[in-house]
Residue, then its C-alpha position, 0 to 999 in steps of 0.5 A: x159370137x155375133x151372127x152375120x145379121x147382127x153385124x150387118x145391122x150394126x154396120x148399117x147403123x154405123x154408116x147412118x151415123x156417119x151420113x147424119x154427121x155429114x148432113x148436119x155439117x152440110x146444113x151448118x156450113x150452108x153447103x148444098x149437095x151440088x157444091x159438095x159434088x163439085x168439091x169432091x169431083x163427083x156427080x150430084x146423083x152420086x152424092x145423092x145416092x151416097x147421102x141417102x145410103x143407096x150406095x156404100x160409103x168408101x174411104x175415099x169419099x169420107x177422106x174427101x168430105x173430111x178434107x173439103x168440110x174441114x172435119x177431123x176424120x176421127x170425128x166422122x168415123x167415131x164409134x162412140x156418140x159425139x157431142x153433135x150426135x147427142x144434140x141431134x138426139x135431143x133436138x129430135x125430141x125438143x118439140x115434144x118437150x115443149x108441148x108436154x111441159x107447157x100444155x097443162x090444165x091450169x085454167x089461167x093459161x089458155x093453149x086451145x086456139x078454139x077458145x075465146x081468148x085466141x079470137x082474132x089473134x091467130x093468122x099470119x104476121x110480118x116479122x121485123x127485128x134488129x140483127x143481133x150482130x152489132x156490125x149489121x144495121x139492116x132490119x131482119x124480116x120474116x113471117x110469123x104464123x100462129x095456127x090452130x093445130x092438133x096433137x094427141x087429140x088436143x088443140x094447141x096454137x102452133x108457132x112458125x117463125x121464118x126469119x130471113x138472115x139477109x144473106x144468100x146461100x151458094x145457090x143464090x137463094x135467100x138464107x133463112x132460119x125456121x123456128x117452130x113451137x107453140x103459143x100460150x095466153x096467160x089471162x092473169x098476166x094479159x100476155x101471149x107467150x111464144x116458145x120456139x126452137x130451131x132444129x138447125x142451131x139447137x136454139x130457143x127463142x121466146x116472144x112475149x107481147x100484150x094480149x087483148x080480147x077481140x070480138x070481130x076484129x083481128x089483132x093488127x100489130x104488136x111490138x113484142x119482147x124477144x129473148x134470144x142468143x146473139x148470132x155473133x161469134x160470142x153467142x151471148x144472151x140478147x134481149x130486143x124488140x120486134x114488130x109483128x104486123x099483118x100489114x107488110x111494111x116497106x123500107x120507107x115505113x120501117x125507116x119511120x117506125x124503127x125507133x120503136x125497136x130501140x130499148x127506150x123509155x118515156x124520157x127520150x134523150x137525144x144529142x143537141x146536134x141531132x135535135x137541131x138537125x132532125x127534130x127542131x123544124x117539126x116542133x110547133x112554135x108554141x112548144x114551151x122551150x123551157x121543157x127542153x133541157x140539155x146537159x153534157x153527157x159523158x160517153x166512156x167505153x168500157x174497153x178503155x178501162x179494161x185496157x188501162x194500167x189499173x189493177x184488175x180489181x180497181x178496173x172492176x170497181x170503176x166499171x161497177x161504179x160507172x154502171x151504177x151512176x149511168x143514165x141507163x134504165x133498170x128495165x124497159x117496158x113495151x108501153x101501151x103508147x108504143x103499141x098505139x103508135x105502131x097501130x095508128x101508123x099502120x092503120x093510117x098507112x092502110x087508110x091512105x092506100x084505100x083512099x088512093x085506090x078509090x081515087x084511081x077507080x073513080x078516075x078510070x070510071 
């Protein structure tokens, strides 16, 4: 038979498991303790004590939480671990896994930020990327910190990406997601790899950008490849680009440079209407018009074929054939030209700002 102390320990562990499930659900639904207190018709200090385990759980409180947060009460009270419980356990060790698996002794892979390849690369960057939800168009903004850190006596470059979602929580604060991880440099591939994870959503994100050796200057900016998961309801793997820049870019700046975030290639395609309306006036008069070609391009929605009366196998064959002969590229590189254009844009912006500051100082004197 179990003694009273054993039973007490088991009850405390069980209570903590229930509280952890409630806290995870509050985080997932972006509900504050203050809002939960209002929903449950109790004071905020009462909620705080309950969630800290300072006050005993009551059946009434658990029932209210189940009702207000729309969680099945059997899920909250489950004795066996739920899927959420298992994800919490995995997520608690996720950074350990990242470090242990990628901090190796391969001389071609540099992880120590005190070494020469990291010179000029660590520090704070502003972060800009397109949203992964097709119905949204406003660029997402954030900050990326690449900082020297230590773990178990070894130096490594920690990454912290704070991404603002463009939304606000119930208290009117900017909603943000925090990704943490580490950065490695592959010398043969001349590439910087950032491996990040988000505790809140059990999500990995990978950033990849071109490495260059620097002496006295800092890395000013880069266009990076991003591999992530769509924030939309379908949660599909997504590939896109982002800008990292030590210089903060205004809305006007981003409006000018955001075209570099499209999945483009050196052969730029544009409709005749957009060319005539937005581009032609900026072309030099001596530009050889013969180099501008125009042909009709068909735009066919895949959904149109999927909803047709054709047999399923015929629909699949037709879609595959359309994809095969489409003008879509097999891949897109972040070219040297793209990084150069971004760099020149930012340096010119800084130069104009410095000239403006000097003119202002002279006029005051």
